[in-house]
C-alpha positions, 0 to 999 in steps of 0.5 A: 352444740356439738354432740360427743361421739357415744362410746360402748366401751369404757376401755380398749381391750389392748390386745388388739394394739401394737405395743403401745411405745412412744413412736419416733417418726422420721423428721424430714429435715428442711432439704437444702437446695443443693446444686448437685447435677448428674453429670450423665444428662443435660438439664435440657435433654431430662431435667428430672434426671439432671436434678434427681437422678442421683436421689432416684438410683438410691431409693427403690420403692418399697414392697407395701408402696406404690410409688415414692418421693417428696409428696410420698414423704410427706404422706409417710411423716404425717401418718408417723405422727398420726400414729403417736396420737391416735395411740395415744387416744386409744390408751385413754379409750378416746374415740379415735382410739376406739376405732383405731383398735376395731381395724386392729382387732383382727381376731374379732374380725376373723370371727365375724368373717361377713356376718356384719354385712349379712342384714344388707345381703339380705335387704338386696336378696328381697329386692323384686322390682325396679322401685325396691332397687332404686330405694336400695341403692339409696339406703347403700349410698348412706354407708358409702356403697356405690350404685350406678348413681351416687349422691353428692352434697355441696355447694350450688354453683348457681347459689354461692353460699347455699348446699345442693344435691348433685348426681355422679356416675359411678358403679364400676370397679374399672376405670372406663370401658376400654378397661373391660375390653381389654384383650391383651398385656398389663389391661387384659391382667388388670380386668383379669385381677378385678374378675378373680376378686369378683369371683372371690367376693361372691363365692365368699357368700356361699355361691359355687364357684363355677356359677359365680364365676358365670354370675360375675361375667354378666356384672362385668357385661352390665359395667360394660354397658354402663360404662359405654353410657358415662361420659368421659373424665375429660368431659366430667370436669367440665363446670360450664357444661355441668350444671343442670338444676332440676326439680324431682318431677323434672328429673323423673321425666327427663330420665324415666324408668328409675324410681328417682322418688324412691331413691331419695327416700332411701337416701332420707332425703325425700324432702329434697326437691332441687337436684344438679344433673351434671350430665342428663343425657348421658345419666339417662342412657346409663338409667336406660342400661339398668332397665334394660339388665335383668333383675338378678344381675342388679342384685348381684351388682349391688351385692359386689358393690357392697362387698368390694367396699367393705371387704377392707374390714373383714376377714384376712382371707376377704383382705387378701383378696382385696388387696391382690386387686387393689393393690397388686393389680392396679398400684404394683404394690407386693406386700400390705401396708402394715396394719398400723398404717391402714388403721391410721388412714381409717381414723384419718378419713373417717374423724379427720376433725377430732384428729386434726384438732389434736395434729395441729395443736401438737405439729403446727406452731404459729410461727409457721402459720404467720410466715406460711400466710406472708409467703402466701399473700406475697405469691397472690400479689405476684399473680395479680401483677401477672394477670395485670400484664396478660394484655391478650385478656380483655380488661374487663375479664383481667378486672374480674380475675384480679378482684376474684384473687383479692378476694379469694380467703386463704385458709392455713393450717386448720379451720377457724371453726372446727365442724362437729364430731360424728355422734357414733356409737363405737366398740373396739370389737365392730369395725364394719358397724363403727365404719358403716355408722360415721359414714351414715351419720355424715351423710344424714348431717349434709342431708340436714344441713342442706338448708342451712347457710355455709359456714365459711370458717368451717372446713372439713379437709383432714388438717392430718393429710399433706393435700391442698386445694382450691374451690371456685365456688367458695373462692377460697383455697385450703392448706391443712398443716400437714402440707406446712412442714419440711421439704415443702415448707420450713420457716427457716429454710432457704427462701428458694426452698420455700417459694419454689415447693410451697409458693409454687403450690399456693400459686397452683391453688391460687391459679385453679380459681381462673384455670379452664374450669375455674374461669366460669366462676365469678369472684363470688363464686357463682357460675357465671361467664365473665369472659368475652367471645375473644378472651375465650378463644385466645385461651384456648388457643393457649390451653390447645399449645399446652395440650399438645406439649403434654402429649409428647411425653409417654411416661410408659412405653405407648403410654402417652400423657392424656393432656386433655385429662390433665390440662388443669393441673398443668396449667395451675403448675405454670401458673404457680411456679411463675408466680412464685419465682417472681415473688421469690425474686422480690424477697431480700437478698434473693439475688444477692449472689448473682441472678443465675445462681438464685435462679438455679437454686429456685428451680432445682428446689421445684424439680425436688418437690415432683421428685418420684418413682412409680411402679409401673402398674400404678402408673398406668392406672394413674396415666388413665384416670388421675387429673394430675400428670407424673411429677417428672412431667410437672417438673419440666413445665419449666421449659415454659420459663424464659428464666430456666433456659438462662439458668442452666443454659439449655439450647436448642438441640436439646430435648426440653428446648423450645423456642421462645414463639413456642413457650406456653405464656399465659399469665 
């Protein structure tokens, strides 16, 4: 039985809300595929500028944003739609509205200052030894505060349908070790901004400015040592070498010096005795760093993790200090987003199922679901056909991939079974307590469900967020309602647009199930190798060629794309656009005006999907941390498709021209 949210107040203090008028939001039209190239550039030299150059000239990045583009437009539209629903809920005193009101209640937040955190800060001050430290790291993890190790509860790669507790590395405020050592340029500016933010946080607890600086420097030195012990993002995504199940006793023997049993007790998971450790040797090194660090530094580090996590929910001065680092330094934004937008984002993140149910009913008609599923099935069929024709792969391996594709569950729009809503007490003048209470409820529920079978018809991806994802362990892809609207998808739009945007995105997600990581899972979702050694060698050669191609792009001066980091997304982009193109050409009337015209419409719609402009600070952050390449790089994957060359008359000598024998051909 689902438990309803308990409410401490029946009415919302309307003074905490903006005027609750009926908001109108900009509905993005089903963008027609208009072939209006930028005559100043050839398609074969810069396909992004050729298609999107005119758009870029008239779409500067607003001061409160870090980038603009098609996906950013989808996000803005979904937020505006959600705002209408959230503010209606606020007038009714519904849980979604109470949480939103507590975010907008800045007077209450200013009055309270740091008081909502005093209890946790005092608990940190009582830490006198390693076991107490481990226990407190566990307790804080329940409210989303990251110590050097993070708990993650999800599907067990070795036992499909079962949940398991996994360990993840954490505890850093900068991307990696090199970021802590930056001594000049943009890297130094980012590091300095982080230091300034941490000093402000520690000083807000009553520590003198000079002393705060010294203590923060000690914390930064600790984080640098921790970063050096951690594995890179490229290694972290390696599924085949990141599955090491062990008991708590084995964990304590292999990674000594940290009181794992006390950490589990702090998590509220003392009964757990099966844990996945992705990189045991790296975690052993990280635990050694913690063990060798003075306790006062570790207490300060934990305090700063708490303050950093909850700074967005505190008084205006604290949130301003946070914005200077996370907004200006990391993303390049010059002004804070309006409060309503930040409040809606909070509701979306913390109460996704409550908001999502209303969102789907309001904005996702049955006809859209039916048409989106039809496109998905046609793209799946095209991908199965491509796999069948990939003769470089053994017939046994191709049969395994086809079986996986045919068994993949397609979730479109919203779940058949909605997850339970948090049973947390909410008040319109207690934002920190609201946030912590919801996090604690969710984590406790996840722990309680560790022994229960996974409900396949229930998924937690926010329905009101334009996103999509694939799960190899569940063998499923999920497309929430918010992504299934213009300009991504419109049932009445030109098929070229629907297939080049939604179809390619569906193909992208499906192909993740057998990309460089997904291939390690079988059709049931179990981590099990189904390719032989020759298959793997052939695949690795193709993957390496794409990694090298990606490394030729320099989105910023001196900043190359890290092919090893983005290879999974790029493999999926290539497979997705190929399968969608096949499926599009198979639709009735697709080539009525001629093949070249049809192909141009398709590839232009694809390029429009990825049009984007970034602030340099944000783009630099993405290049170092994000597994997704920038939009201009993603859309240029078409340089590996013969049809693109014919459609735009791309010839030898053009910058994107790739000799036919060197074009990446996988599926």
